[in-house]
N, C-alpha and C positions, 0 to 999 in steps of 0.2 A: 746887498753887496756893498762893500766899502769901495771897491773899484772893479772895473771890468773893461777888457779890451776885446775888440772883434776884428778878425782878419778874414780875407776872402782870397782864394786862389782858384785857378781853373781846375775843374774836376778831371780825374783820370783814373781808370781802372787799375793802373799800375800801382796804386796805393793799397789795393785790396790784398788781404793776407793770403788769398789764393793765388796771387801772381807776384809776390815780392821775392820769392826764392826760386832758385834754379839748381838742378842737380848737375854737378860737373863730373869730370872723369874721376875714376877711383872712388866714387860715392861721396865726394865733397859737396856740401850744400853751401851755396853762396847767395848773397843779396843781388838781385838784378840791378843792372845799371840804371834802368828807368825808375825803379823803385827808390834807389838811393838819391837820384837827382830830384825826384819829387819830394822826398823827405827833407833834403837839404834846402829846397826852395821854401818849404813851409817853415823850417827853422829860421831862415833868414827873415821872412816876413814877420814872424812872431817876435824875434829879437828886436826888430825895428819898432814894432808897436809897443814893446815893453820897456823901451829905453827910458831910464830914470824911474821906473816903477819898483817899489820895494816889495819883495815877496818873502813872506815869513813861512817857517816850517809849520804848516797847519793844512787843513783841507783846502784843496784847490778845485773849484767847481768848473766843469766843462759843459758848454752847450754846443752841440754839433748839428748842423743842417746840411744834408747832402742832396745836391741836385744831380740825380743820375741821368746819364745820357740815354739809358734804356732800362728795361726791367729784367735784365738777365742776371743781375748780381744783387748782393745784400749790402745795405748801407752799414750794417754793424761790422762788416769785414774790414772797414777802414779805420776802426777804433784803434787797433794796435799801432798802425803807422802814425796816426795823429798823436797818440799818447807818447810814442817815442820822440816825436818832434817837440812836443811840449816839454818833455823831460829835459831835453838838451837846451831848449830856449830859456827855460826858467831856472834850471839848476836844481829843481826840486824833485826828489825821488817820486816815482809814479805810484808808490804805495799811498801817497796822500791825495791822489786824484779821485774825484767823485763826479760821475756823469749825471748832470741835473736834467738834461734834455737831449734827446736824440730823435731826429725826424728826417724825412726825405720826401722828395717829389721828383717828377720826371721833367727834364728840360732838354729838349732836342736841339735847341738853337745855340745856347751858350751856358752849358752846365757849370756850376760853381760849387766849391766846398767852402762852407762858412763855419768858422770855429771861433767861439767866444770863451774866454777864460777869466776868472775873477776870484776874489776872496772876500770873506766877511771881515768885519773889524775884530780880529782875534789876535792874541799874542802868540809868539813862537811857543810851540808846544812839543810834547813827546808822548809816546804811548808807553805806559808801564807794562813791562813784559810779564808781570805777575797778575795784576788785577785787570789789565786791558783798558784802563781809562786813559783818555786824552787829557793830559795835565800840563800846566805851564812849566817852563823850564825851572822856575824857582822851586818847584815841588820835588826836584831831583837833586841829590848830592853831587858834588863835583868829583870827577874821576879822570885824571889825566891820562890813564892808560886806554881810554876809549876815545874813538875819533871825534865823537860829538862833544866830549868833555864833560858829559853828565852820565851818572849811573843809569842803567836800564830799568831799575826798579825804583819806584817812588819812595819817599821818606816814610810814608805811612806803612807801606808793606814791609820795608826794611825794619821797622820797629817791632814787627810781629816776632814771636819766638821762632827760631830756625826750624823747629820740628813742624810748626804750622804752615811754613812756606813750602815744605817738601810735598810734592804731589803724592796723594794717597794711592796705595795699591788697590787692585780690584777687590780683594777681600775686605780691605778697610772701607772702601766706598759702600760695599754691600752692607757691612755692619752699621755704618753711619746711617744709611737709608732706613734700615730696619728700626734703629733707635728712634729716628725722627717720626716714622709712622706710628710707633708705639706711643710716643709722647703725644702725638696729635690725637690718637684715639682716646686718650685719657681726658681730653677736653682742653688742652693747652692751646694758646694762640701761637701763630707763627713767630711773633716777636719773642714770646716767652721761650719757645723751643730754641731759637737762635741764641738767646742769652744763656740758657742752661747747658746746651750741648756745645757751646763755643764754635758754632758753625755760622758762616756768613748768612745774613737774612735772605739774600737772593738765592742762595743754595737751598735753604729750607723751602722757600717759595716754589722753586723749580721742582723739587722732589714731590711736594704735595700737589702741585698743579699738573704734573705730567706723570702721574702714576695711575692710569685708568684701571690697571689690573688689580690694584689694591684699594682704590678709593671709588666709592660710588656717588658721593655727594660732598661737595666742598663749598663752604660759605665764602664767596668772593670778598666780602668785607673783612673777614678774618684773615684771608690770604694776604691782603694788602695792609694788615696791621691795624685795621680800624676796630680796636677792641675796647674803646672807651665806653661803648654802649652795651657791653656785655656780649659782643659777637664772638662766636667760637667756631672752630672748624669741626664739622660733623662728618666723621669718617666711620666706616664699618667695612670689614672684609667682605668680598663677594662670596656668596654661597657656592660651594663646589658642586 
């Protein structure tokens, strides 16, 4: 971790997701006053601990330790309230949160909730909406019409032909799968199939690795592209 802060607040079951909402008249659902006060207190403590700390748009790691007053509830039920508080305190969307550690114990005298948050030494990044990779902001083109100021698709994916970025239909996926299986049974390696069929290597690998109804034996070295020693995918249809 490049940095990490740790805070501690008194434990209360009012932060549990089973107790934060109340049903009002006419069917309206509202946040309980006790739950709101507990969340606001955690926000205030986190903001104080994070004063002067730079937070970038990238994964934020959370360590949570819950000292429960009794064993009548679940520690995981506090995660929603904690993440809501961290989101407000850091200004970072909770889509970037990753829980690294979650543990609990029983403390009948003075139960506490301990929350630690931190980040690795990483640059501001964004997720490409097409390939799903987490990439640096410099890998995305500028777009003033988007709130973040960057295009949602990385430059590499934008450089692909438009027809290749369009999601294939079910019939197209089935045809592509059959073609890949046919090429594999002819003795071609996964990398060769990807090059010839213009399909991403990871897609070829997934199809060949997760098709137990069509494949009985797969050479793992060939799946991972280690074909310099003559490794090949060995496939044969199952007998009916």
